[in-house]
MARVOKOL-405009 format. One record per residue: residue in one letter; x, y, z of N, C-alpha, C, O, CB in turn. Coordinates in steps of 0.1 Angstrom, whole numbers, plus 5000, padded with zeros to 4 digits. Atoms other than C-alpha are relative to their C-alpha. Glycine has a CB too. Layout:
aXYZXYZXYZXYZXYZ ...
***
This chain:
m500049924987498257288238501349985008501650065016498849965008 k498850034992501357118251501150114997501850155006500649864996 t499149905004503457378232499750135008500750195013500150024985 k500449874993501557668248500349995015500750085021498550034997 i499650024986501957518282501550015002501950075012499549865005 s498549994999505657478276500550154999501450195006500749924989 n499649865001505857848265499850085013500650165016499250064988 l500249934987504257968297501049955010501550035018498549975004 f499050064990506457738318501350074998502050105008500149854998 e498749945002509557888302500150145006501150195010500350014985 q500149864994508458238315500150005015500650095021498850074995 i500249994985507758138351500649875007500349845018498550005003 k499550134995509757818356500850005013501049905020500949934990 d499249994988511857948385499250045012499750075023501250094999 y500849974988508858028407500149905011499849785009498550024995 r499950094988509557878441500649874996500149765000498749985007 i499550125005511757628424500549915010500549785009501250044990 e499550094989513257508456498949935007499249835014500850095010 d501250074994509757408468499349914990498349854994499150115006 g500650085010508857238436498550044997497749964995500049865005 l501449955002505757458431499750054986498750114984499850115010 m500349965013506057508394500449894990501649844991500650134996 s499750105010505957248365499050014989498050084990500049865007 q501050015011504257188332498849935004497749964999500749944987 d501250074996501956938348499150095009497950085008500549885008 l500849914991500857198374499350114991498250144994500950075010 i500649915009500257448346498849944993497750004991501050064990 e501150075007498157188328498849995009497750005005500549874995 e501150014991496157128359499250135002498050135003500549955014 w500649874999495557498362499150044988498050084990501050115002 i500749965012494457558326498849924998497949964992501050004988 n501150095003492157258325498850045009497749985007500449865004 q501249964993489857438350499250104992498150134996500550075013 f500749905009488957688322499149924990499449804988501050094993 h500750065010486357618296500949964988501950034985498850094994 e499150055010487957418268500250104989501350114984499549874994 k499949915011487257678242500950125003501450194994498650054996 d499249884996489157938262501549965004502350055006499450075012 r498750044994492257738273501250054992502150104998500049855001 e498849965008494657808244500250155001501350205002499949954986 f499949854999493758178245500550045013501450135013498650064997 i499549964987494258198282501549985002502250065007499249935011 l498650035000497658028279500850104992501850154997500349864995 e499349915008498758258251500150145006501150205007499450014986 e500049874994497658578268500750015013501450115016498650055002 t499250014987499058478302501550004997502250065004499649885008 t498650015003502358398286500550144995501650194999500349904988 h499749865005502358748269500150095013501150175013498950054991 l499949924988501658908303501249975008501950065013498749985009 m498950044992504358708321501350054994502350075001500049855002 k498849955006506958818296500350145005501550185005499950014984 h499849864995506459178309499950015015500450115021499050094993 r500449984986505259118345500449895009500049885020498550025001 y499450104991507158818358501550025001502250034991499749854995 l498649974998510558878374500749875005500449835016500150125010 s499250114996512958588375501150035010501450155012500649924988 l499049984991515658548401501250074994501850164999500549875007 e498849955006518458618377499850154995500750234997500449924988 n500349865004516758928363499950095013500350215012498750014993 a500049924988516159048399501450045005501650155009499249925011 k498649974996519859028407500550114991501250214996500949884999 l499649905009520559238376499450145003500150245004499849964986 l500749874996517959498386500550065013500650185014498549985000 i499449944987519359528421501350064998501650175003500149885010 k498749945003522859588408499850134993500450234997500849904991 n500349885007521459848384499450115010499750235008499049984989 r500649914990519460008413501150075009501050195011498949935008 i498949954992522560048435500850104992501250214997500949895006 e499349915008524360208406499250134997499850244997500449934986 f500849885002521460438399500050095013500150215012498649964997 l500249924987521160548436501350075003501350185008499649915011 y498849944996524860618441500350124991500850224995501249915000 e499849895009524960838410498950115002499250235002499949954985 k501149914997521560998418500350095012500050215012498749935002 h499849934988522761108452501550055001502050085011499749925012 n498749935002526161228439501249945008502050015014499950145004 f498850074994528560968454501049964989500649944977499549885008 a498950035009531860888437499949854996500249824984501450045005 t500050155003531460508440498849945007498250005016501349945005 p501050074993528860258450500349975015499549985024499749864994 q499550034987530960178481499850125009499450115021501449965000 d500249884993530860538492498550025004498250065015500550134992 f501449994998527060538489499649905011498949935021499249984988 l500450104990526660208508500550025014499849985023500549864995 e499549974986528760328537499050095007498950095019501450084998 e501049904994526060598543498649945000497750025003500050134992 v501350065001523160348540499749925013500649855018499949914988 r500550094990521160198568498749934994497849994989499650085013 i501150085006518859908557498850005010499049975022500549864997 i501250024992515259908570499549864998499049824988498950114997 d500350145001514559548578498949975010499249975022501249905003 h501150004990511059508594499149884998498249865006499250124999 q500950125001509459188580500649875005501949865006499749984985 p499550124994509758848596500749904990500549924978498949925007 e499450105008511758548582498949944991497849914996500849905008 g501050075009510058388551499250104992498650064982499249925008 k500849905007508358708540500950054988502150044988499650125008 s499349975013509258848505501150115002502250104996499050054990 q499049894999511159158518501349945006502449985002499550115009 k498850064994513558948540500849924989502049934989499549905011 i499350075011514358728510500750094990501850074986499049914992 l499449905009514959028488501250075006502150104999498950114997 l498849944993517259188514501249915000502349954998499750045014 n498950105001519358868515500650004986501849994984499549865003 l499549995014519558898477500850134998501850134991498849994990 l499349875001520559268480501449985006502450035001499350115008 y498750024994523359158504501049924991502249954990499949935014 e499250085009524558898480500550084988501750074984499149884994 v499649925012524659138450501150105005502050134997498850084994 c499049914995526559398471501349945003502450005000499550075013 n498750084998529159138481500649974986501849994985499749885008 e499450055012529559008446500550114990501550104984498949924992 h499749905010529559328425500750125006501450194999498750044994 f499449884994530659598450501049975011501550065017498950095004 n499150044990532759398474499750075013500650125020501550034996 f500549934988530659548503499149915008498149865002499350134996 d500850094991529259348532498950085007499150135018500949935011 l501149924995525959528537499249935011498650005019499050044989 s500750084990524559248559500550035014499750025023500049854997 n499549974987526859338587500450145002501150185011501349915002 h499749865000526959708581498950085007497750075003500250064986 l501049914993525159938606500750135004501550145013499549935013 n499549864998525960308604498950085007498050125001500450074987 i501049934992524060478632499950144996498950214999500449995015 k500149865005524860808616499750014985500050114979501350075003 a500350015014523660698582499250124995498350175002499349874997 k500849895006522360968559498949954991498050034986501050094992 y501050055009520260738538499449875006500249775009500649974986 y500750124995517660488551499349934988498449994982499050045012 l500550075012516860228524499049905004499349805011501249944993 y501150104999513560048523499949934987499649994977498650065005 f500050085012513659768497499049895000499049815009501549944997 d501050115001510759548486499749984986500150064977498750045008 d500250035014509559388455498950084993499150134982499749854998 v501149925006506259568449499350085010499150035021499049904992 l500949924991504259848464498650004993498450044982500550155001 c501450015005500559778460499250105008499250225004499449865003 t500849904992498259948486500850095008500450205011499049935009 g499149924991501160068507499849975014500550035023499850154997 d500350034987499759918538501149935008501549975019498749915001 t498950074994502659688545501250105003501850105014500649894991 l499049904998505059978541499750095011500550125020500250094987 y500449904990503160218563500149935014500749995023498650054998 k500050064987502659968591501449965005501749975016499149875000 g498650044997506259848589500850125005501850105013500649944989 l499249884996507560208593499450085011500150145019500250084988 a500649894992504960418611499049955010498450045017499450094991 n500950044989502760198633500550045013501750035016499849844999 n499649964987502760328668498949975010498350065015500450155000 t501050044989500560128692500849925010502049895009498949914994 e499350084989501359938724500449874995501449825000499049995012 t499750145004501359608706500850004987501349894983498749924998 s499350015013502959708673500750144997500150244996498949984989 k499149885003505859948667500649994986501349894984501050025011 g499349995013506960038632501550035002501950085013499350094990 f498649985000510660078624500350145007501250145015500650004987 f499749864995510660458632499750025014500250115020499350104991 f500449984986509160408666500749895009500549895021498549995002 e499150104993511560118676501150085006501650185001500549894992 k498949924993514260228701501349934998501449814997499750005015 n498750055001517960198697500649975014499949995024500950114993 i499350044988520460088724500050125010499950115022501449954998 d499949884992520660448736498750065005498650165011500850114992 g501349964996516960478741499350094991498150124993500150065014 k500649915010516260698712499349924989499749804986501150094993 t500750075011513760598685500850024987501650114986498550054999 n499349995013514960538650499650134993500350194985499649894991 l500549875006512860848640500950125006501350214998498550035003 e499149894994514861068665501450004994501950104991500049985015 v498650015006518160938651499950054986500950124981500549855001 f500149965014516960988615499950154999500650214990498649944995 i500149855000516061348623501350065003501750164997498950055009 e498749954996519361408641501050004989501850094987500549935012 n499050025011521261278611499650084987500450084978500149854997 d500549945012519261488587500049914988500449944977500850134996 a499950115010518761168568498950014989497950084991499949875007 k501050015011516761088536499549855000500249765003500650034986 l500650135001514360798532499949964986499350034978498650005007 l500050055013514860598501499049884999499349775005501449964995 l501050115002511860378490500349944987500250004977498550055001 s499650065012512960128464499249874997499149785006501549975001 f500850115004510859878445500349964986500850044978498450035001 f499950045015510959668413498850064993498950124982500049854999 c501349965006507259758407499250085010499350055022499249884995 l500849934991504960018422498750054993498750064980500750125006 h501249955005501460148418500050165002500250205013498749945007 k499849864999501560518410499150085010499650165017499750064986 k500949934991498460628429500449975014500250065023498549954997 n499750044986499560438460501350055006501450065018499949865001 i498849944995503060568462499850145005500350185015501249994989 y500449874995501660918464499350005013499650085022499250074989 k500850014988499160818490500849965012500750025023498949904998 v499250054989501660628512501050105005501350115017500649874997 i499149904996504160908512499350115009499850155019500750074988 s500849914992501461148524499649955013499750015023498850054992 r500450074988500360898549501149995010500950015022499449864997 l498850014991503860848563500350135007500550145019501249964992 r499749874995504461218567498950045011499350105021500050114989 h501149974990501061248585500249925013500149975024498749984994 g499950094989501660948607501250025009501250015021500049864995 l498849974992505161048617500150145004501050185012501349974991 k500149864997504161408620501350084997501750175004499750025016 r498849945005507261508600499950014985499449914979501249925005 s499949995015507761628565501449944996502350024993499950154995 l498850075003510461368558500550034986499650054977499949855003 d499550005014512761388528500049864994500849784998501550065001 i500350145005511461088509500250004984499750084977498649965003 y499850035014512660958475499549864997499649775005501550024996 y500450145004511260658456500549974986500650064978498449995001 s499550045013512460458427499449864997499049795005501649995000 w500650125005511260168406500749974987501550054982498550014998 n499450035013512259988374499250044988497950044988500249854999 s500649955012511460128340499049894994499449774993501050044989 g500950095005508359968326499149935010498249865007500649904992 l500750064989507059858360499350105009499150075021500949915008 e500849914993505260168371498549984996498250004984500450154998 i501450035004501560068372499250125003499050175014499549885009 d500849874999499360368365498649965003497849934994500150074986 n501350034995496260318386499350135005498550125014500049895010 t500549874995495460688391498650034996497950115002500950124994 l501449985005492160668371499850144995498650184994499049965011 e500249875006492861008357499850004985499849894980501350095004 e500349995014492161128322501049924991500549854982499950144995 n499050075009495460998307500549875007501649835003501150104997 c499650124994495660688329500349894990499649874981499049955011 k499650115009497460398312499249875002499249794994501549975001 f500850124997495260138329500849874998500349784992498750004992 n499250115002498159898328500049905012501049865017501550044997 f500350104990496659668354498749934997498049974987500050065015 f501350085003493659428356498850085005498650095017500149865006 i501249924996490459638356498949974989499150004977500350155002 l501150035009487159528340499550124994499350235000498949925007 s500649885007485659758314498550005002497949915006500349994985 e501549984999482159898315499249904992498249854997499650154996 s500850095009481059688286500049855004499249784999500550014986 n499950144995482059368304499349975012499349865018501549965002 k500850024988479759418333498949904996498249924986499450135005 s501150105002477359118336499250005012499450075022500649864996 d500850024988474659018360500849955011500649995023498849914997 k499150064989477258818379500850115006501050115018500849894994 v499249894996479459118381499250105009499750145020500750084989 e500849904992476659348394499649945013499550015023498850044992 e500350074987475659088420501250005009501050035021499549854997 c498749994992479259078432500250145005500550165017501249954992 e499949864996479359458433499150035012499550095021499750094988 n501049974989476259468455500449935013500349985023498649954996 q499650084988477659198478501150085007501250095020500549864997 i498949924994480859408483499550125007499950165018501150034989 k500549874993478959728490499349965013499450045022499050064990 n500750034988476759548515501049975012500750015023499149884998 k499150034989479759418535500750125005501150135016500949884996 l499349884996481459748534499150105008499550195015500650074988 n501049914994478259928545499949995015499350075022498749984994 t500050024986478759798580501050105007500950115020500349865004 s499149914995481560048585499550145000498850194991501450004992 n500549864999480760398597500850104991500350214988500250065014 y499149925009483560528574499749984985500250054977501449985003 y500350035014482160378542499150104993498150144998499449864999 k500949915008480860608515499749924988500549894979500850134997 e500550085012478760428489500150094988499450194987498649955002 e499849935013479960548455499949904989499949784991501350085000 d499950095012479860408420501349925000502349985003499850074987 f498850085002482260118415500750064988500150104979499749854999 y499449955012484960218391500449884991500949774995501350085004 y499750095011485460028359500850084990500850204990498749944993 r499249945011487660098329499150054989498249974984501149914994 p500849955011485960328304500349924987501449884984500250154997 d499850075013485360148270501050084991501050204991498749984993 d499049945010488160208244501150085007501850155001499250094991 i498949944993490560318271500949895006500349795011499550105012 p499249895006493560328270500050014985499649924978501449985005 d500049985014493960468236500949904993500649854982500550154996 e499150105006496960248229500349895011500849925022501450074996 e499850124991497059898245501549965001502049914990499149894997 k498650044999500559828258500349895010501449835011500850125005 l499850114990499959568285499649864994500449774994499250025013 y500450135006497959298267500450004985500950104980498449995001 s499650025014498559168232499250084990499750124979500049864996 s500949925008495659368218498850055008498549995019499549934987 k501249954993492559568229499049895000498349875011499450124993 e501050115000490359278218500349895009499449845016499849954985 n499650104991492359028237499950045014499649965023501449954997 r500249954986492259238268498649985004498349935015500450155001 e501450014997488459258267499649855003498949825013499150054989 r500450144998488158878263500749945012500049875020500449924987 y499250064988490858788289499450055013499249975022501550044999 e500549954987489559018316498649965003498249945015500050165000 k501450054998485958908311500049855005499449825015499250004987 i499950144996486858538314500649995014500049925022500949924990 i499450014986489158588344499150055011499049995021501450074999 s500949934990486758818362498949905004498649895016499450134995 e501150094997483858568359500549895009499849855019499449954987 i499550124992485958278373500450055014500249985024501249934993 c499649954987487458498401498850035009498850005021500850134998 i501349984992483858588412499549875005499049865016499050074991 d500550134995482958218413500949965012500349905021500149904988 i499150034989486058158435499650085013499550025023501550024996 y500449914989485158448457498749965006498649965019499950154995 n501350034995481558348460500049865008499149835016498949994989 g499950134994482657998471500750005013500849895020500749914991 s499349994987484458118502499450105009499450225007501550044997 e500649914990482758258533501050095005500750215009499349925011 g499049924994486058378545500350134991500550244996501349925001 l499849895009486558598514498850095000498950215000500249954985 l501249925000482958708514499950095012499350205011498749914999 d500149924988483258838549501150095003501050195010499949905012 n498849924998486758988547499850134992499650134980501249924995 a500249875006486459358540501050044989500650114980500050115011 r499049975010489659368520500049914988500649944978501450005006 a499950105011489059058499499150044989498050094990499549875006 r500749975013487959108463500349894990501449834991500350144995 p499750105010487758878433501350034992502049944989498849994990 l498849965008490459068415501250045008502150115003499650124990 g498849984992492859088444499650095012498850185011501050074992 y500349934987492859218480500450154997501350184990500949955011 g499849865002492659598481499950085014500050015024499050064990 l500349924988492059878506498649975005497749944998500250154997 r501250054993489359808531498750064995497749994993500150045015 l501349935004486760068519500050034985499250134981499850125009 e499849975014487660068482498849954992498449834993501349954994 n501150035009484760068457500549934987500550004977499150124998 s499550075012486159808433499849855001499549805012501450044997 l500050145000486159448423501349945004501549825005499649944986 g498750054996489759428434501150094995500950174986500249864996 f498949925003493159578432500649984986501150084979501149985010 g499750035014494059408399501550014997501950034985499450104992 t498650005003497859398403500449894990499849784991500849985013 l499450105009499659208375501550015001502150074992499550024985 f498650004998503159158388500449885009499849865020500650135006 f499650124993504858838400501549985000502250034990499349874993 t498550025000508358728410500249855003499349775005500650095011 w499650144998510258408415499649955014499649835017501549984999 r500450034986509058418452498650045003498049995013501050065009 n501249944995505858608453498950024990499150074979500450145006 a501249975007502358608439499150085009498450025017499349874994 p500649924990500858908457498549975002497849934992500250144997 y501550014998497358888473499250104992498050094991499750015015 n500749895007496559198453499849964985499250044978500850135001 t500250045013496558998421498649925000498249875010501149914994 p501250075001493358828408500149865006501149795005499549994986 l500050124992492358518428500449884992501049784997498649975005 i499750125008492858268399501549985000501949864998499650024986 f498550025000496658328402500549945013501549875012500650134997 w499450044987497158248439499149945010499649875019500650125006 y500950054989494058138458499849854998499149814989498750084999 g500050145001494357768464499149945010499549885020501349945001 h501050054991491157668482498649994994498450044984500050095013 h501450025005487557558478499949954986499150004978499250135002 g500150075013488257348448500850074988500850024977498649994996 w499349935011490457598428501549975002502149995013499750155001 t498650025000494057518419500750124993500450144981500449874993 p499549885006496057838413501249974992501849874992500450105011 l498850015008498857898389501250015008502249935007500050114989 f498849984991501258018416499649955014498850025021500450155001 r500350064987500957788446500850075011501950125009500249855000 r499349944988501857908481500149895010499449795010499250125005 n499950094988502957728512499050035010498749965020501450015006 y501049954991500257928530499050084992499550144982500650075012 i501049925007497058098519499150075010499150035022499249924990 e501049954992494358318533498749954995498549924983500050165000 y501250075004490858168533498850104998497750064995499649905010 
***
């Protein structure tokens, strides 16, 4: 098993390296919480997933460089510098959050590869407003950061400039375009959040979005859906799963907006071709094991049981009829709350694979 632990460590070894939150000993502590008969299998399949869904710092730098090159060509600029001159960065998250760290990395890449100081660049007449983050899950962070408009919370577009105009007014005056850029995104939710933005801003904004090849998560649940995220199959429903489903329905039923519908599960034998896991059989086994343990973690926390967005398979939208969002994407800095609890939830006796300096209870 030591070799398998080492193999997984090689894939994720730079996770929060400056905080000392990843080591082979920590992986061993995590895997020893599983039944002994499942440990080697869980290590092997998790390693397989991380080869495709874990983004290291060095790979992130390369993808950022490639993204700038893609964007300047896509929008018909002669050079990256010409494009960057026309860019205004949307920076709305506080220090320590993943977007702030990613923007600092963007500035570093622009300095190193394009000799452009984007960190001190503010073009009030910019034609392109760039929102950069690592992953789009539900879209809630994006929407609130851009379009919230309450007395206590103003999103970027409702913040005012020195001249007293809102960023939205300046954006419209400049006939600007909004560029949403991610390493990874969920297909269903990018469509929803763009519609939500246009509704919330009461404008049909010119919005473009981009992501990295291979990191578009198809969660549309349509006929040809790729199901390349964590979602339990119909055949893997157990008594424990059904009890959890009923608990979630009961807590959501307190909302006047909740519509009780069937929970969605992945149809058996779908997708036709398994491209995320190492095989169809391994997917069924892996998701069954992980789901059961995630439900145990969930049931052990009153905070999770009472939180409308909390689910065993990852935080989701408040009134969503599911066991969780099921994101499978991680970076050197971030294990999203939208991933299954076994990966990040460090409380009530569970030690996660990706530790955090802070958690939600």
